[in-house]
N, C-alpha and C positions, 0 to 999 in steps of 0.2 A: 493457807498458815495452820500453824500444826495448834492445837487448843494447849495452853500451858498447866493446864490441870491435870490433864493426862498422860505429860511426857518429863523429863525429869531435866536436869540444866544440859546435860550434854547429849539431848534428844533423844532419849531410851523411853520408848514405849512403859508405862508405871504395872500395867498387867490391866486387863478387865474389872474387876473386881475393885481393885484402885480407882480405874476410870471412872467407873458407875458411878460410887460413890461421891469423887470430887466434880467430877460432871454433872452430877447433878442436883448438887450447891447451886455451878453456874448457869444452871437451866431455871432451876427455882425463882431467883432473881432476873434473870433474862431467859425468858420461855425461847426454846427456838432456838439459844446460842451454840449452843456445843452438841452437834452430829456427829456418830457413828458410821462407817464410812466402811462396809460389809465386805467390798471389793477390794479395797486398801488394807484393811485389817485395822483399821486408828482412826482417831477421832479428829476433829477438825473443829474450827471456832470458826464459824460465819464473818464475817466483815460487817463493822459498824452500823453498816447502812441495812443488812439485808437483817440486823439483830432490832435496829429500831424498827425498820416495820412491822418485824413480829410482834414484838412490843406496844406497837402505836393501833393493830388491829384493831383492838375491844375496844380502845377509846375514838376510832373511826366508826367505825359501827355508832356509838352510842352518839356521836356527832352528827351522825346522818341523819338516827333514830329520831334524834330530838331538833332537827330542822324539819324534817316532814311533820313530826307534829303540829311544832309552831307554827309552819307555815300551812297546814290544814289550817286548823285555828284560825291563823288571821285571815287566811281568804275567806271563813266565813261567818260576813259581817253582813248577813239578810236582815231587812226590817219589814213588817208586815207596813203594807199603805193601805188604805179604805178607799171607796169612791166607783167614779161613775166612766166607764170605758168608753171615750165620745173621739172626736178625729180633734186635733189640735185646734183648730181652729174655732169653733163651736165651745171648748174648753173653756179657751181665753176667752173668750162672752160669756161663761158662765152658761150656755143655753142654746140648743138646739133650735129656738124659734123662727131667728131670723134664718139659718140656712135651711130649714125642711122647706119653706115659702119658697125659694129661690131655687131649690134642688128638685123640688117637689115629691119629696117623700113624705110619707104617711105617718114614720113613726122616729123613735130616738135610732133605732138599730140599722136602720133603711137609710138614716141622715149620714150617720159618721162611716159606715162601709159605700158610701158613694161619695162621700167627702176622699177618702181613703183613695176608693179607684182614680178621683181626677187628681189625686198625687202629693195630698196633704197626710201628714202623720198618726197615728193611732196614738192618744192619751189618754191618760188616768188625771181626771179632774176630782180633786176632795173640797167639798164644800164645804167642810169644818174649817179647814184653813185657806181654802182658796188657790193651793195651791196646784197647777196643770204641770205634771211629769210625764212627756215624751217616750214613748216605749219604744227600744229598741227591737225588739223581736215581733210586728205586727200582726206576722201567721199565728202567735203563737194566744193572742188575746181577741183577734177578730170571730170565733166565736160567744165571744161578753160582748158585744158593740152595741152600746144603749143599756144596757146592766149594772147592777151595784156591783163592785166584787172586792176581795178580798189577797191582795197580792205579797206573796212572799217572795225580795229581792233583794237589790242594792241600787242605790242612787250615786251615780259618780256627777259629782256638783261642778265638776269642771267640763265635761262632755254635757250637761245637763239632760240625761236619759238614764230610765228606770231600765234595768235588767231584768227581767223576771225568770223567777226560778219554780214557781208555783201558782196558782191563779184557782180562787173557786169565785162560786157565788157566794156575796155574802146578805146575810138574814138582817 
């Protein structure tokens, strides 16, 4: 489609200087709306779809960036949990005493690791609140078995699982 700014009503080209002046006005309103075809020696008006696509590029970029920033902020719902790394059964009993005797373990770490080896889950026991948090990735926390730790992560109430982002020994 020929550009109405570049051609007269009878279809004659208005000339390069006039075309550049009038088309630049169109281009400023709708970036990319009018383009010069050197091979055909004429200016051509892009379709409404092409024009809209070009005009919306900056808006699309802003939306994508906003969503990625918001998504990143929403995804980081980390909380700090403090307690002892135990097996779930001992954590629910708030002590290793009973299981240590039955498992023949000499300390809390040995008890927790034996119980996990026998199929139990690793858990964090918070003695201050008496809460037991089953831990999703046991391999990440097993080196801290029987120790008091500080975990940064997120707790999913629906699945009742604590996802560990980082772990360190608590003081």
